[in-house]
PyMOL CGO cylinders between C-alpha atoms (Angstrom):
from pymol import cmd
from pymol.cgo import CYLINDER

trace = [
    CYLINDER, -6.52, -15.43, -40.39, -5.96, -13.47, -37.16, 0.3, 1, 1, 1, 1, 1, 1,
    CYLINDER, -5.96, -13.47, -37.16, -3.26, -10.87, -37.09, 0.3, 1, 1, 1, 1, 1, 1,
    CYLINDER, -3.26, -10.87, -37.09, -0.88, -10.15, -34.25, 0.3, 1, 1, 1, 1, 1, 1,
    CYLINDER, -0.88, -10.15, -34.25, 0.88, -6.94, -33.40, 0.3, 1, 1, 1, 1, 1, 1,
    CYLINDER, 0.88, -6.94, -33.40, 4.61, -6.78, -32.89, 0.3, 1, 1, 1, 1, 1, 1,
    CYLINDER, 4.61, -6.78, -32.89, 3.89, -7.20, -29.17, 0.3, 1, 1, 1, 1, 1, 1,
    CYLINDER, 3.89, -7.20, -29.17, 2.07, -10.48, -29.78, 0.3, 1, 1, 1, 1, 1, 1,
    CYLINDER, 2.07, -10.48, -29.78, -1.39, -9.06, -29.03, 0.3, 1, 1, 1, 1, 1, 1,
    CYLINDER, -1.39, -9.06, -29.03, -4.20, -10.48, -31.17, 0.3, 1, 1, 1, 1, 1, 1,
    CYLINDER, -4.20, -10.48, -31.17, -5.84, -8.26, -33.75, 0.3, 1, 1, 1, 1, 1, 1,
    CYLINDER, -5.84, -8.26, -33.75, -2.89, -5.89, -33.91, 0.3, 1, 1, 1, 1, 1, 1,
    CYLINDER, -2.89, -5.89, -33.91, -3.88, -4.21, -30.65, 0.3, 1, 1, 1, 1, 1, 1,
    CYLINDER, -3.88, -4.21, -30.65, -1.25, -2.76, -28.38, 0.3, 1, 1, 1, 1, 1, 1,
    CYLINDER, -1.25, -2.76, -28.38, -0.99, -4.07, -24.83, 0.3, 1, 1, 1, 1, 1, 1,
    CYLINDER, -0.99, -4.07, -24.83, -2.81, -1.98, -22.26, 0.3, 1, 1, 1, 1, 1, 1,
    CYLINDER, -2.81, -1.98, -22.26, -0.64, 0.43, -20.28, 0.3, 1, 1, 1, 1, 1, 1,
    CYLINDER, -0.64, 0.43, -20.28, -1.38, 2.67, -17.36, 0.3, 1, 1, 1, 1, 1, 1,
    CYLINDER, -1.38, 2.67, -17.36, -4.06, 5.24, -18.05, 0.3, 1, 1, 1, 1, 1, 1,
    CYLINDER, -4.06, 5.24, -18.05, -2.71, 8.59, -19.21, 0.3, 1, 1, 1, 1, 1, 1,
    CYLINDER, -2.71, 8.59, -19.21, -3.92, 10.29, -16.05, 0.3, 1, 1, 1, 1, 1, 1,
    CYLINDER, -3.92, 10.29, -16.05, -1.77, 7.98, -13.89, 0.3, 1, 1, 1, 1, 1, 1,
    CYLINDER, -1.77, 7.98, -13.89, 1.29, 8.37, -16.10, 0.3, 1, 1, 1, 1, 1, 1,
    CYLINDER, 1.29, 8.37, -16.10, 0.87, 12.14, -16.17, 0.3, 1, 1, 1, 1, 1, 1,
    CYLINDER, 0.87, 12.14, -16.17, 0.52, 12.31, -12.38, 0.3, 1, 1, 1, 1, 1, 1,
    CYLINDER, 0.52, 12.31, -12.38, 3.69, 10.27, -11.80, 0.3, 1, 1, 1, 1, 1, 1,
    CYLINDER, 3.69, 10.27, -11.80, 5.94, 12.34, -14.06, 0.3, 1, 1, 1, 1, 1, 1,
    CYLINDER, 5.94, 12.34, -14.06, 8.39, 14.31, -11.99, 0.3, 1, 1, 1, 1, 1, 1,
    CYLINDER, 8.39, 14.31, -11.99, 7.38, 12.63, -8.72, 0.3, 1, 1, 1, 1, 1, 1,
    CYLINDER, 7.38, 12.63, -8.72, 9.69, 10.13, -7.05, 0.3, 1, 1, 1, 1, 1, 1,
    CYLINDER, 9.69, 10.13, -7.05, 8.21, 6.71, -6.37, 0.3, 1, 1, 1, 1, 1, 1,
    CYLINDER, 8.21, 6.71, -6.37, 7.84, 6.18, -2.63, 0.3, 1, 1, 1, 1, 1, 1,
    CYLINDER, 7.84, 6.18, -2.63, 8.91, 2.94, -1.00, 0.3, 1, 1, 1, 1, 1, 1,
    CYLINDER, 8.91, 2.94, -1.00, 6.64, 1.34, 1.55, 0.3, 1, 1, 1, 1, 1, 1,
    CYLINDER, 6.64, 1.34, 1.55, 7.86, 1.84, 5.09, 0.3, 1, 1, 1, 1, 1, 1,
    CYLINDER, 7.86, 1.84, 5.09, 8.54, -1.84, 5.71, 0.3, 1, 1, 1, 1, 1, 1,
    CYLINDER, 8.54, -1.84, 5.71, 10.68, -2.06, 2.57, 0.3, 1, 1, 1, 1, 1, 1,
    CYLINDER, 10.68, -2.06, 2.57, 12.64, 1.08, 3.54, 0.3, 1, 1, 1, 1, 1, 1,
    CYLINDER, 12.64, 1.08, 3.54, 13.14, -0.24, 7.09, 0.3, 1, 1, 1, 1, 1, 1,
    CYLINDER, 13.14, -0.24, 7.09, 14.32, -3.61, 5.79, 0.3, 1, 1, 1, 1, 1, 1,
    CYLINDER, 14.32, -3.61, 5.79, 16.87, -1.95, 3.50, 0.3, 1, 1, 1, 1, 1, 1,
    CYLINDER, 16.87, -1.95, 3.50, 18.02, 0.37, 6.29, 0.3, 1, 1, 1, 1, 1, 1,
    CYLINDER, 18.02, 0.37, 6.29, 18.51, -2.52, 8.72, 0.3, 1, 1, 1, 1, 1, 1,
    CYLINDER, 18.51, -2.52, 8.72, 20.53, -4.37, 6.09, 0.3, 1, 1, 1, 1, 1, 1,
    CYLINDER, 20.53, -4.37, 6.09, 22.80, -1.34, 5.50, 0.3, 1, 1, 1, 1, 1, 1,
    CYLINDER, 22.80, -1.34, 5.50, 23.43, -0.99, 9.23, 0.3, 1, 1, 1, 1, 1, 1,
    CYLINDER, 23.43, -0.99, 9.23, 24.14, -4.69, 9.70, 0.3, 1, 1, 1, 1, 1, 1,
    CYLINDER, 24.14, -4.69, 9.70, 26.56, -4.68, 6.75, 0.3, 1, 1, 1, 1, 1, 1,
    CYLINDER, 26.56, -4.68, 6.75, 28.41, -1.86, 8.54, 0.3, 1, 1, 1, 1, 1, 1,
    CYLINDER, 28.41, -1.86, 8.54, 28.44, -3.95, 11.77, 0.3, 1, 1, 1, 1, 1, 1,
    CYLINDER, 28.44, -3.95, 11.77, 26.24, -1.44, 13.59, 0.3, 1, 1, 1, 1, 1, 1,
    CYLINDER, 26.24, -1.44, 13.59, 23.76, -3.07, 15.98, 0.3, 1, 1, 1, 1, 1, 1,
    CYLINDER, 23.76, -3.07, 15.98, 20.15, -2.13, 15.26, 0.3, 1, 1, 1, 1, 1, 1,
    CYLINDER, 20.15, -2.13, 15.26, 16.75, -3.13, 16.60, 0.3, 1, 1, 1, 1, 1, 1,
    CYLINDER, 16.75, -3.13, 16.60, 13.15, -2.40, 15.66, 0.3, 1, 1, 1, 1, 1, 1,
    CYLINDER, 13.15, -2.40, 15.66, 11.65, -1.41, 19.01, 0.3, 1, 1, 1, 1, 1, 1,
    CYLINDER, 11.65, -1.41, 19.01, 8.22, -0.45, 17.62, 0.3, 1, 1, 1, 1, 1, 1,
    CYLINDER, 8.22, -0.45, 17.62, 6.73, -1.67, 14.37, 0.3, 1, 1, 1, 1, 1, 1,
    CYLINDER, 6.73, -1.67, 14.37, 4.23, 0.67, 12.75, 0.3, 1, 1, 1, 1, 1, 1,
    CYLINDER, 4.23, 0.67, 12.75, 2.14, 0.69, 9.61, 0.3, 1, 1, 1, 1, 1, 1,
    CYLINDER, 2.14, 0.69, 9.61, 3.86, -1.35, 6.90, 0.3, 1, 1, 1, 1, 1, 1,
    CYLINDER, 3.86, -1.35, 6.90, 2.75, 0.90, 4.06, 0.3, 1, 1, 1, 1, 1, 1,
    CYLINDER, 2.75, 0.90, 4.06, 3.04, 4.48, 5.24, 0.3, 1, 1, 1, 1, 1, 1,
    CYLINDER, 3.04, 4.48, 5.24, 4.12, 4.63, 8.89, 0.3, 1, 1, 1, 1, 1, 1,
    CYLINDER, 4.12, 4.63, 8.89, 6.53, 7.38, 9.90, 0.3, 1, 1, 1, 1, 1, 1,
    CYLINDER, 6.53, 7.38, 9.90, 9.99, 6.37, 11.13, 0.3, 1, 1, 1, 1, 1, 1,
    CYLINDER, 9.99, 6.37, 11.13, 11.99, 7.66, 14.08, 0.3, 1, 1, 1, 1, 1, 1,
    CYLINDER, 11.99, 7.66, 14.08, 15.61, 6.55, 14.42, 0.3, 1, 1, 1, 1, 1, 1,
    CYLINDER, 15.61, 6.55, 14.42, 17.10, 6.62, 17.91, 0.3, 1, 1, 1, 1, 1, 1,
    CYLINDER, 17.10, 6.62, 17.91, 20.86, 6.38, 18.26, 0.3, 1, 1, 1, 1, 1, 1,
    CYLINDER, 20.86, 6.38, 18.26, 22.13, 5.33, 21.69, 0.3, 1, 1, 1, 1, 1, 1,
    CYLINDER, 22.13, 5.33, 21.69, 25.84, 6.07, 22.14, 0.3, 1, 1, 1, 1, 1, 1,
    CYLINDER, 25.84, 6.07, 22.14, 26.09, 3.61, 25.05, 0.3, 1, 1, 1, 1, 1, 1,
    CYLINDER, 26.09, 3.61, 25.05, 27.20, 6.31, 27.50, 0.3, 1, 1, 1, 1, 1, 1,
    CYLINDER, 27.20, 6.31, 27.50, 23.72, 7.18, 28.78, 0.3, 1, 1, 1, 1, 1, 1,
    CYLINDER, 23.72, 7.18, 28.78, 23.09, 9.64, 25.93, 0.3, 1, 1, 1, 1, 1, 1,
    CYLINDER, 23.09, 9.64, 25.93, 20.86, 9.29, 22.87, 0.3, 1, 1, 1, 1, 1, 1,
    CYLINDER, 20.86, 9.29, 22.87, 19.49, 11.22, 19.94, 0.3, 1, 1, 1, 1, 1, 1,
    CYLINDER, 19.49, 11.22, 19.94, 16.24, 10.63, 18.05, 0.3, 1, 1, 1, 1, 1, 1,
    CYLINDER, 16.24, 10.63, 18.05, 15.66, 11.91, 14.52, 0.3, 1, 1, 1, 1, 1, 1,
    CYLINDER, 15.66, 11.91, 14.52, 12.61, 11.92, 12.29, 0.3, 1, 1, 1, 1, 1, 1,
    CYLINDER, 12.61, 11.92, 12.29, 11.92, 12.65, 8.63, 0.3, 1, 1, 1, 1, 1, 1,
    CYLINDER, 11.92, 12.65, 8.63, 10.58, 16.08, 7.81, 0.3, 1, 1, 1, 1, 1, 1,
    CYLINDER, 10.58, 16.08, 7.81, 10.28, 18.45, 4.86, 0.3, 1, 1, 1, 1, 1, 1,
    CYLINDER, 10.28, 18.45, 4.86, 12.52, 21.47, 4.43, 0.3, 1, 1, 1, 1, 1, 1,
    CYLINDER, 12.52, 21.47, 4.43, 9.91, 24.07, 3.53, 0.3, 1, 1, 1, 1, 1, 1,
    CYLINDER, 9.91, 24.07, 3.53, 12.47, 26.26, 1.76, 0.3, 1, 1, 1, 1, 1, 1,
    CYLINDER, 12.47, 26.26, 1.76, 13.68, 23.56, -0.65, 0.3, 1, 1, 1, 1, 1, 1,
    CYLINDER, 13.68, 23.56, -0.65, 10.95, 20.92, -0.51, 0.3, 1, 1, 1, 1, 1, 1,
    CYLINDER, 10.95, 20.92, -0.51, 13.61, 18.30, 0.24, 0.3, 1, 1, 1, 1, 1, 1,
    CYLINDER, 13.61, 18.30, 0.24, 13.09, 15.57, 2.79, 0.3, 1, 1, 1, 1, 1, 1,
    CYLINDER, 13.09, 15.57, 2.79, 15.55, 15.87, 5.67, 0.3, 1, 1, 1, 1, 1, 1,
    CYLINDER, 15.55, 15.87, 5.67, 16.26, 14.17, 8.99, 0.3, 1, 1, 1, 1, 1, 1,
    CYLINDER, 16.26, 14.17, 8.99, 15.67, 16.52, 11.94, 0.3, 1, 1, 1, 1, 1, 1,
    CYLINDER, 15.67, 16.52, 11.94, 16.39, 16.04, 15.62, 0.3, 1, 1, 1, 1, 1, 1,
    CYLINDER, 16.39, 16.04, 15.62, 13.31, 15.21, 17.67, 0.3, 1, 1, 1, 1, 1, 1,
    CYLINDER, 13.31, 15.21, 17.67, 15.07, 14.71, 21.01, 0.3, 1, 1, 1, 1, 1, 1,
    CYLINDER, 15.07, 14.71, 21.01, 18.64, 14.63, 22.28, 0.3, 1, 1, 1, 1, 1, 1,
    CYLINDER, 18.64, 14.63, 22.28, 20.15, 14.15, 25.73, 0.3, 1, 1, 1, 1, 1, 1,
    CYLINDER, 20.15, 14.15, 25.73, 19.93, 11.54, 28.49, 0.3, 1, 1, 1, 1, 1, 1,
    CYLINDER, 19.93, 11.54, 28.49, 18.66, 8.28, 27.05, 0.3, 1, 1, 1, 1, 1, 1,
    CYLINDER, 18.66, 8.28, 27.05, 15.81, 8.03, 29.57, 0.3, 1, 1, 1, 1, 1, 1,
    CYLINDER, 15.81, 8.03, 29.57, 14.47, 11.42, 28.45, 0.3, 1, 1, 1, 1, 1, 1,
    CYLINDER, 14.47, 11.42, 28.45, 14.74, 10.48, 24.76, 0.3, 1, 1, 1, 1, 1, 1,
    CYLINDER, 14.74, 10.48, 24.76, 12.91, 7.22, 25.50, 0.3, 1, 1, 1, 1, 1, 1,
    CYLINDER, 12.91, 7.22, 25.50, 10.13, 9.15, 27.27, 0.3, 1, 1, 1, 1, 1, 1,
    CYLINDER, 10.13, 9.15, 27.27, 9.74, 11.39, 24.19, 0.3, 1, 1, 1, 1, 1, 1,
    CYLINDER, 9.74, 11.39, 24.19, 9.53, 8.32, 21.95, 0.3, 1, 1, 1, 1, 1, 1,
    CYLINDER, 9.53, 8.32, 21.95, 6.86, 6.75, 24.20, 0.3, 1, 1, 1, 1, 1, 1,
    CYLINDER, 6.86, 6.75, 24.20, 4.75, 9.92, 23.94, 0.3, 1, 1, 1, 1, 1, 1,
    CYLINDER, 4.75, 9.92, 23.94, 5.17, 9.98, 20.15, 0.3, 1, 1, 1, 1, 1, 1,
    CYLINDER, 5.17, 9.98, 20.15, 4.20, 6.32, 19.91, 0.3, 1, 1, 1, 1, 1, 1,
    CYLINDER, 4.20, 6.32, 19.91, 1.14, 6.89, 22.12, 0.3, 1, 1, 1, 1, 1, 1,
    CYLINDER, 1.14, 6.89, 22.12, -0.01, 9.61, 19.71, 0.3, 1, 1, 1, 1, 1, 1,
    CYLINDER, -0.01, 9.61, 19.71, 0.81, 7.65, 16.55, 0.3, 1, 1, 1, 1, 1, 1,
    CYLINDER, 0.81, 7.65, 16.55, 0.43, 3.85, 16.70, 0.3, 1, 1, 1, 1, 1, 1,
    CYLINDER, 0.43, 3.85, 16.70, 1.56, 3.64, 13.04, 0.3, 1, 1, 1, 1, 1, 1,
    CYLINDER, 1.56, 3.64, 13.04, 5.00, 4.96, 14.03, 0.3, 1, 1, 1, 1, 1, 1,
    CYLINDER, 5.00, 4.96, 14.03, 8.14, 2.85, 13.61, 0.3, 1, 1, 1, 1, 1, 1,
    CYLINDER, 8.14, 2.85, 13.61, 10.97, 3.26, 16.13, 0.3, 1, 1, 1, 1, 1, 1,
    CYLINDER, 10.97, 3.26, 16.13, 14.38, 1.93, 15.16, 0.3, 1, 1, 1, 1, 1, 1,
    CYLINDER, 14.38, 1.93, 15.16, 17.15, 1.87, 17.75, 0.3, 1, 1, 1, 1, 1, 1,
    CYLINDER, 17.15, 1.87, 17.75, 20.77, 2.01, 16.66, 0.3, 1, 1, 1, 1, 1, 1,
    CYLINDER, 20.77, 2.01, 16.66, 23.58, 1.38, 19.17, 0.3, 1, 1, 1, 1, 1, 1,
    CYLINDER, 23.58, 1.38, 19.17, 26.88, 2.98, 18.20, 0.3, 1, 1, 1, 1, 1, 1,
    CYLINDER, 26.88, 2.98, 18.20, 29.48, 4.66, 20.41, 0.3, 1, 1, 1, 1, 1, 1,
    CYLINDER, 29.48, 4.66, 20.41, 30.40, 6.99, 17.53, 0.3, 1, 1, 1, 1, 1, 1,
    CYLINDER, 30.40, 6.99, 17.53, 26.75, 7.97, 16.93, 0.3, 1, 1, 1, 1, 1, 1,
    CYLINDER, 26.75, 7.97, 16.93, 26.67, 6.58, 13.37, 0.3, 1, 1, 1, 1, 1, 1,
    CYLINDER, 26.67, 6.58, 13.37, 23.21, 6.09, 11.85, 0.3, 1, 1, 1, 1, 1, 1,
    CYLINDER, 23.21, 6.09, 11.85, 24.21, 6.12, 8.14, 0.3, 1, 1, 1, 1, 1, 1,
    CYLINDER, 24.21, 6.12, 8.14, 21.29, 8.51, 7.52, 0.3, 1, 1, 1, 1, 1, 1,
    CYLINDER, 21.29, 8.51, 7.52, 23.73, 10.89, 5.82, 0.3, 1, 1, 1, 1, 1, 1,
    CYLINDER, 23.73, 10.89, 5.82, 24.54, 8.36, 3.10, 0.3, 1, 1, 1, 1, 1, 1,
    CYLINDER, 24.54, 8.36, 3.10, 23.05, 8.35, -0.43, 0.3, 1, 1, 1, 1, 1, 1,
    CYLINDER, 23.05, 8.35, -0.43, 19.68, 6.64, -0.56, 0.3, 1, 1, 1, 1, 1, 1,
    CYLINDER, 19.68, 6.64, -0.56, 19.05, 7.34, 3.12, 0.3, 1, 1, 1, 1, 1, 1,
    CYLINDER, 19.05, 7.34, 3.12, 19.76, 11.07, 3.32, 0.3, 1, 1, 1, 1, 1, 1,
    CYLINDER, 19.76, 11.07, 3.32, 17.31, 12.03, 0.56, 0.3, 1, 1, 1, 1, 1, 1,
]
cmd.load_cgo(trace, "trace")
């Protein structure tokens, strides 16, 4: 008569789990979302806040970097990108370019030429809201 473990595995064996080396490596490290999942969630948050947003350049779905451009609809814009604060190790949004929208767009074109995996998201908001300061997006 065959025996089963409490988990329902034959022979009393436990179900396989991740190897110890993988579990040990993941302890204390946040799980990273793929870029396309993060972008999808970000677009949803902006749309729920009635802030117009467009993906103007789609990069690598798994690990592409993201630049967010905010056009204030008065000829001005600001572009921010994710970076690491070397003092704290935290991920922060830093300004890449700010000023006349045409100049910001030229900077984004140069960045995109250098990195085809780059995502560019354009937000249009007169108040300059990007929601990047909110929990889940700021960190």
